[in-house]
N, C-alpha and C positions, 0 to 999 in steps of 0.2 A: 099378737098380730101387730105388725109394724104399719103405721099409717102411711098413706100416700105422701104426705108432707115430709115425713122423716126420710122416706126413700128418695125423694127429690133432693133433700138436703145432702144425703150421703153421696148421690151421684155428682152433685155440684162440688162437694169437697174433693172427691177423687179426681175430677177433671182439673180443678185448680191445682192440686198437688202434682198431677201428671204433666200438665202443660205450662206450669209456671217456670220462669227462667231466673232462678236466684243468682245474685252476683257472686262469682267465685272469689276465693281468697286472693288470687293473683289480680283480679280486676279491682278488688278493694285496695290492694297495694298501689296499683296504678292511679286510682282516683285520689287517694291520699297524697301520693307522690307528686301529682300534677299541682295540687294546691300548695304544698310545701315548697316545691320548686319555684313557683311563681312568687311566693313571699320572700324566700331566702336566697335564691340563686339567679333568677332571670335578669336582675339588674346588671349582672356582669356577663353571665354566659348566654344571655339572650333568650327570648321566648321559645325559640325552636332549637336552642342549643348550639347556635352557630358562632358563639363567642362575640356577639355584637350587641350586648345589652347597653342601655343608655350610659352605664357607668364605665364601660370597657375603655373608652377613649381617655379616661382619667388615670389609667393604671400604667405603670412602667413596663409591665409584662402583660402580653395579651392573654385573656382567659382561655382555658382549654375549649376546643370545639367538641362539645359533647355529642354533636350530631354526626361526627366522623366515625363511620363504622369501622374502618381500619384501625383507628386509634383505640376505640372503646373495646373492640373484640379481643384486644391483646390483654385486657385487664380481667382478672377474676372478680367475682362478686365481692369477695372479701377485701380485695385491694381497693375497690371503689368505696366500700363501706369505711375502710380505714382512713381514706382521704377526707371523707365527709366528717367522720368522727374526730380525727386528730388535726385536721387542717393541713396546710402545705408544710409547715415546719415539722409536723408530726411524722411525715413520711419523707423528710429531707427534700422538699420541693419549695415552691415560692411561699414566702411569708404572707403574701397578699391574700391567700386563701384562708379564711377563718376556720376555726374548729367549732363543730356543733355538738360535740359529745356531751357537753354540760348544759345544753339547751334542749335538744330533742331526745325523745325516747329511742330505744333500740329499734322498735317497730317503725317509728317514723323515719329513721335513717335507712332502714331496709326498703321502705316505700320510695325513698329518693333514689336508691340504687335501681329499683324497678323502673322508675321514670327515666333515668339516664339510659338504661338499656332501650327503652321505648323510643327515646329521641334519636338514638343511633340506628333504630330498626334492627337491633341485634337480637336474633332469636336463638343464638347458639349458647346462651348462658341463661336459662330460665331462672328466675329469682323466686326462691321459696324461703319462708321464715325458718330459721334454725329452731331447734327445740328449746323451749324455755326462754324464748325472746320476750323481753319485758316491754310492756306498753306504758309503763309509768315514766313520767318525766323525771329527770335528775333532781335530786334534793336541792331546794333553794337555800342559798346562803342568806341568812337573815342578819341585817345590821341593826343593832339595837342602840339604845341611848348610851350604854357603857362603851360600845365600840366608837360611837361618835365622839364621846368625851376623850377617849384615849387618842383618837386621831387628832383632835383639836390641840391637845397638849403637844403632840409631836409636831404638828404643823406650825404652832407658835414658835417653836425652837428651830426646826429644820426646814420648814416649808419654803423658805427663800434661799436656801443654800445652793450653791452651784452644783455640788455633787448630786443632790436629789433631783434637780432639774435636768441634768445631763442624763441621768439614768432613766428618767421619765421620757425624755426625748428619744432615747434608744429604744425603749419599749414601744413607743407610739410609731416610730418611723420604720423599725426593722424587725421587731420581734412579735408583736401582738396584732398585726394586721389592721390596726386602727386607721392607718393612712389610706387603706383601700376604700374606706367608706366616708372618711371625714377630711375636709379641706382645712389647711392652715396656710394663709397667705397665698391662696390660689393654687396650691399644690395638694393633690389628693383627690379622693373620690367624693361623690355627691349623693350617696345613699342616705347618709345621716346629716345632721346639721353641720354647718361650717363652724369650727371651733376657734377661729382666730380671736374672737372677742370673749373667750371663756371667763377671763378675769372680771369682765363687766356683767356678763349674763348670769353666771351661776355662783351661788355660795360654794366654797370649797367642800363643805360638809355634804352638800348634795352630790357633787361630782363623785366623791368617795362612795357614798351609799349606792348611787346609780351604777357605777362601773363594777361594783362587787357582784351585782346580779340585777340586770335591767328588768327581768321578768318578775321580780318581787313587786315592782310598781306598775308594770304594764305587761300582762301575760302574752300579748300578741306583738311585742316589740321585735323588730327585725334584727336588732343588735344582739349577737350571741353572748352568752355568759363566757367571759374570757378566762375563767378559772384563775383569777388573780389572787396571790397571797397579799397580806397587808402591806408588805414592803413594796411590792409592785404597784398596788393601788395608790399608796401614798405618793410614790414618785411620780406617777401619772398626774395626780392632782397638783403636785408642785410645779410640774412642767406646764400644764394647761392654765393654772392660776397665775403663772408668771408671764403669760403672753401679752405683750403690748400694754402692760399696766400703765406706762407713762402716757399713753394716748387715750385712756378711758376716762369717762366722765360725761356729764350732761352739760349742754349750754345753759347759761344763766337763766334764760327765759323758761326753761323746763325745770331746772333744779329748784326754782322758787316754789314750785308746787309741793315739793317734799317737806317744806317748812310748815305747811298747813296741816293741822291735826284733823284727821278724818274720822267719821263715824261709820263703823262697819255695818251697822244695822240700816242706816240710810243708804249706804252703798249697795247692800243686798237688795233693797227694794228697787233701786234703779236698775240693777242687773237683771232682775226677773220680771220687771214690768214690760210686757210686750207692747203696751200702748203708750209707753213713756218716751223719754228722750233718747235713751241709750239702746234699749232692746237687746242687750248682750246675749241673753239666753236663747234668742232666736237662732244664733249661730254656734254658741258654745255650751257644752255640757258641764254641769257640776253635780257630782254625786248622782248620776243617772238622770238628771233633769236638764232638758235643753236640746239644742240642735247639734248637728255634726258637720256643719259647714267649716267651722274653724276648729282649732285644737281643743281637746278636753282640758279643762282648767281645774279639775278636782283637787290637785295638790300643787297648784302653781305657786302658792305662798311659800312652799318648801323649796321648790325647784328653781325659782328665779329670784333675782335681787329686786329690791324696790325700784332701783334706777331702771332696770330693764323693763319692768312692768309699766312704769310711767312712760318710757319711750315708746313701748308697744302700743300704749293707749293713745298717745298724741301723734306719734310718727310711725304708723304701722308698716310703712314701706322700708324703714331702716333695716329691719331683719325679719324676713319671712320664714316662719317655722318650716323645717324640712317636711316635704309632703303636702304643703298647703299653698304652693304657688298655683295660680290659676292656669288652666289649659284652654286654649282656643282651638276649636275644631271647625274646619271648613268642609262642608259636605259637598257631594257631587252635584247637588241641586242648588249650590251657591248660597247656602245658609250658614251663618256663624253661630256656634254654640259655645258658651263659656261657662266654666265651673271648676270645681276642685275634683281632680281625678281620684276616684275611690278604688277602681279596679280596672285592669286591662288584660284581655285574653285574646285568643285567636278569634273569638266571636265578636269583639268590639271593645268599646271603652264605656265605663260607667262613671258618670259625673254627678255631683250635687251642686245645684246652682245657688245663687245668693239668697234665694227665697227658701232654700232647704228642700227643693224638689229634686228627686232622683231621676236621672235621665240616662237611658241606655242608647248609645249610638252604634248600630251594627257596623262591623268592619267594612262591609261592601259599600256602605254609604259615605265612608270617610275619604275625602280627597287628600287632606293633609291636616296635621295637628302640630301645635307649637306651645311650649311652656312659656308663659309670660313672666317677666320679672316685676310683677305688680301684686299688691295685696288686695284681696277682696274685702278687707275690713275697711269701713269708712274712715277717712282721714280728717274729718271735720269736728271731732269731739271737743276740741279747744274752742270752737265757735258756738256749739250748741249746749255745752255744759258750763256751769259756773266753776270758778276755781275750787270752791268748797265741794261741789258735786264730784269733781275730778278726784279730790283728796278722799272723799267718801268711798268712791269706787276702788281706789287704790287700797284703802284700809280694809275693805271687804276681801279683796283678792289676797291680801296677806294672811287672812284667817283660813284660807283654803290650804290645809297642810296634809301631808301624808301621815296616816295613822300608824304606819309601820315604824316610823322613827320620830324621835323628839330631840330637839337641840338643847343642850344645857346652856346656862348663861355663858356669854362670850368670855374668852380668855384673852387678855391683852398680849399682843405679839411681843416676843422678847427682842430687845435691841441687839442688832448684830453689827 
């Protein structure tokens, strides 16, 4: 005999099964495609595919209007897939369109194809996953200590040669779509950091390790894996590391701090003390601990020079890390809201303010918004910290290294 309780449970189960509305495979593709498009494509092609993203005005060639039904309907799904996978040069089009075949899985690229069709309201080419489509990310290129040592030996001999720099410039400006996202001397895109000061900001070893595969260090990086061989990567490092070398350096009042020996343990205490003078961890994360108002500093000791770190500490307005400029929003009820933009969609803008609070401003409430050329990081550390405390903080930051790579002892550059 079946109990009344069991009968009720069976009826409930049948009803749930019958009337539930599970998400279809095509809807899943659309949902994934929308997120990927926002992260990798919208800055050039625009949020609605009109070719009016914030970076479009910095490009020599206007981005394709993906909302144009007449244009998109002429392309097969495979053609759109190949453009995303191989980039503009891969299909003999503009080099400004990067290739994502070494960054995204096959399934992710198909989801972008689906979203492009959606933007154009093109229902004539339904997107379905081909058989055996892989959802695995492409294999990462791991740069180890031996690779770094081999690079450094090459760089000490050839890193300043005219031939290497010219090849690197060719790759940057014409072949690898770097200029679409990065500025040098006011020319180029604004998706990634301005690289005019690369010689000052970054150790050459870090540039090499990063451009070989950004996702090794930051899985959510917007920068695609460019599928560089070592010869190409080395040449790009030579080019970037040779930019404006003659103008780099710190003024004497700042460089004096580099001569003070710091204690990393004291610096660590200053960094994480939320009731102390610096309160760095209120805005910065290290190894999963801290806030997200400012950049993650978990491997800053590997990725930045001591000079850059000191300048950032004492003159934060000198270089604002890409993606961390403050945004000021004026609402329709005449309120000003300021913070770091974390996300923007058709529904509105998500900010995090200087106190670490997350704020969502609905689109219908926004009158206008403007990116400000100011840093949200306090600029008075030279006044509130002693010279020794500044040296201690700097010493701690240099201990924050990437576990994936280690740097061998320095090799003196060969005289040329």
